[in-house]
C-alpha positions in Angstrom: 41.9 9.5 -9.2 41.3 8.0 -5.8 38.0 8.7 -4.2 37.8 10.2 -0.6 35.4 8.8 2.0 33.2 11.8 1.4 32.8 10.8 -2.2 31.7 7.2 -1.4 28.3 5.9 -0.5 27.7 3.3 2.1 27.8 0.6 -0.6 31.4 1.6 -1.5 30.4 2.9 -4.9 30.8 6.5 -6.2 27.8 8.6 -5.1 27.5 10.2 -8.5 26.6 8.7 -11.8 23.7 7.7 -13.9 21.2 5.3 -12.4 22.1 5.8 -8.7 19.2 6.0 -6.4 19.1 7.3 -2.8 16.4 6.0 -0.5 15.5 8.4 2.3 13.6 6.3 4.8 12.2 6.0 8.3 14.7 4.3 10.5 11.9 1.8 11.4 12.2 0.4 7.9 16.0 0.1 7.8 16.2 -3.6 8.4 13.5 -4.4 5.8 15.0 -2.2 3.1 18.5 -3.6 3.7 17.1 -7.1 3.4 15.4 -6.2 0.1 18.6 -4.6 -1.2 20.7 -7.6 -0.3 18.2 -10.2 -1.6 17.6 -8.5 -4.9 21.2 -7.2 -5.5 20.1 -3.6 -5.7 23.6 -2.2 -5.5 22.5 0.9 -7.4 20.5 1.9 -4.3 21.9 3.6 -1.2 20.0 4.1 2.0 20.0 6.9 4.5 17.6 6.8 7.5 16.0 9.5 9.6 15.4 8.7 13.3 12.8 6.0 13.9 11.6 8.1 16.9 9.9 10.5 14.4 7.2 7.8 14.4 6.2 9.4 17.7 6.7 13.0 16.4 5.3 13.2 12.9 5.5 17.0 12.9 9.3 16.6 12.5 9.2 14.3 9.5 8.5 16.8 6.7 11.3 19.2 7.5 13.8 16.4 8.1 13.0 15.0 4.7 13.4 18.4 3.1 16.8 18.7 4.7 17.9 15.3 3.6 16.8 15.9 0.0 18.7 19.2 -0.1 21.8 17.6 1.3 22.0 14.7 -1.1 20.2 16.0 -4.3 23.4 16.8 -6.3 24.9 13.3 -5.6 22.1 11.2 -7.0 20.1 10.8 -10.2 17.0 9.8 -8.3 15.9 10.3 -4.7 13.0 8.3 -3.4 11.3 8.9 0.0 10.4 5.8 1.9 7.8 7.4 4.1 4.0 7.2 3.7 2.0 10.1 5.0 2.8 8.9 8.6 0.7 11.5 10.3 1.9 14.6 8.5 -1.6 15.5 7.2 -0.5 15.7 3.6 2.4 18.0 4.3 5.1 15.4 3.4 3.4 14.7 0.1 3.2 18.4 -0.7 6.8 18.9 0.1 7.9 15.9 -2.1 5.8 17.3 -5.0 7.4 20.7 -4.5 10.9 19.2 -4.5 10.2 16.9 -7.4 10.8 13.6 -5.6 8.6 10.6 -5.3 7.4 8.9 -2.1 5.8 5.6 -1.3 2.0 5.6 -1.4 -0.2 5.1 1.6 -1.3 6.6 4.9 1.3 4.7 7.0 3.5 1.6 7.0 0.7 -0.6 8.3 -1.1 0.1 5.0 1.7 -0.5 2.6 2.9 -3.6 4.4 -0.6 -5.0 4.1 -0.9 -3.7 0.6 -2.6 -0.3 0.3 -5.6 -1.6 -1.7 -6.3 -4.5 0.7 -5.8 -2.3 3.8 -8.3 0.3 2.5 -10.8 -2.4 1.6 -10.8 -3.8 5.2 -10.2 -0.6 7.1 -13.8 -0.1 8.1 -14.1 -3.6 9.6 -10.8 -3.2 11.5 -11.4 0.2 13.0 -10.9 -1.3 16.5 -7.6 -3.0 15.5 -4.2 -2.0 16.8 -1.3 -2.9 14.5 2.3 -3.9 15.2 5.1 -4.5 12.6 8.3 -6.4 13.1 10.0 -3.2 14.2 7.3 -2.3 16.7 7.3 -5.7 18.2 11.0 -5.5 18.8 10.6 -1.9 20.1 7.3 -2.4 21.9 8.5 -1.0 25.2 10.3 2.0 23.7 7.6 2.9 21.1 4.3 2.0 22.9 4.6 1.3 26.6 7.0 4.1 27.7 5.7 6.9 25.5 2.2 6.2 26.8 3.4 6.1 30.4 2.1 2.5 30.8 5.3 1.5 32.5 4.5 4.0 35.3 0.8 4.0 35.2 -0.6 0.7 33.9 -4.1 1.8 34.9 -4.1 4.0 31.8 -4.3 0.9 29.6 -8.1 1.0 29.5 -8.2 4.7 28.7 -5.9 4.2 25.7 -7.0 0.8 24.5 -10.5 0.4 25.9 -12.1 0.8 22.4 -9.7 -1.6 20.7 -10.6 -5.2 20.3 -7.6 -7.0 18.8 -3.9 -6.6 18.1 -2.8 -7.6 14.6 0.8 -8.4 14.2 1.8 -7.7 10.6 4.7 -10.1 10.3 7.3 -9.2 7.7 9.3 -12.3 8.5 8.6 -15.8 9.9 10.3 -15.4 13.3 8.7 -17.5 16.1 10.3 -15.3 18.8 8.7 -12.2 17.4 5.4 -13.9 17.2 5.6 -14.7 20.9 6.6 -11.2 21.7 3.7 -9.9 19.7 1.3 -12.3 21.5 2.7 -11.0 24.9 2.1 -7.4 23.7 -1.5 -8.2 23.0 -1.9 -9.8 26.4 -0.3 -6.7 28.0 -2.8 -4.4 26.2 -5.8 -6.8 27.0 -6.5 -7.4 23.3 -7.2 -10.5 21.2 -4.3 -11.5 19.1 -3.9 -12.2 15.3 -0.8 -12.8 13.4 -0.9 -11.9 9.7 2.0 -12.5 7.5 2.3 -9.6 5.1 5.9 -9.9 4.0 7.1 -6.5 2.6 3.9 -5.8 0.7 3.9 -2.6 -1.3 7.3 -1.7 0.0 8.8 -4.5 -2.1 6.8 -3.8 -5.2 7.5 -0.1 -5.1 11.2 -0.5 -4.7 11.2 -3.2 -7.4 9.6 -0.6 -9.7 12.5 1.8 -9.0 
């Protein structure tokens, strides 16, 4: 029997069947997850993303994840949520436990890219550090400058960042152009700059376990 488009996943494989996994992820992680899928040949995994702008509105994340799980639950053997707590104050974890789905560990993506254990160990010494990932370097204007109004009121920089000392660019990839953009972002915010290659950290090890 021919399958309709509605019965197909974005990988072109039937959406039902043993072993199929759906990743419900933050849109800010789409590029990294697709790269891991391609590199590792994880054809049994499909990806659906919620808007990356929820990074700015964490109160929307839990309900959006609930809706996505409800929508796709019958089509997959396993659903995995690729969000950390991400500012939900434990609400997302509680919702996932209630729905019987797993989620990635950690307070936020900065932690699991670094590696949750390592991030926790150095968190007290980096309390004055501002972090950027590959995604946030690419979207620095849209996710940092404009939401904070710094494009209209640059004088607010000291109010927002006066207590920070350095910007750490957690690089998922070795891209010199992104490094230069991150360095420019540090200059814009008046912060010292450090590039730290993290790769995909606990994101990779967690998806590998799946």
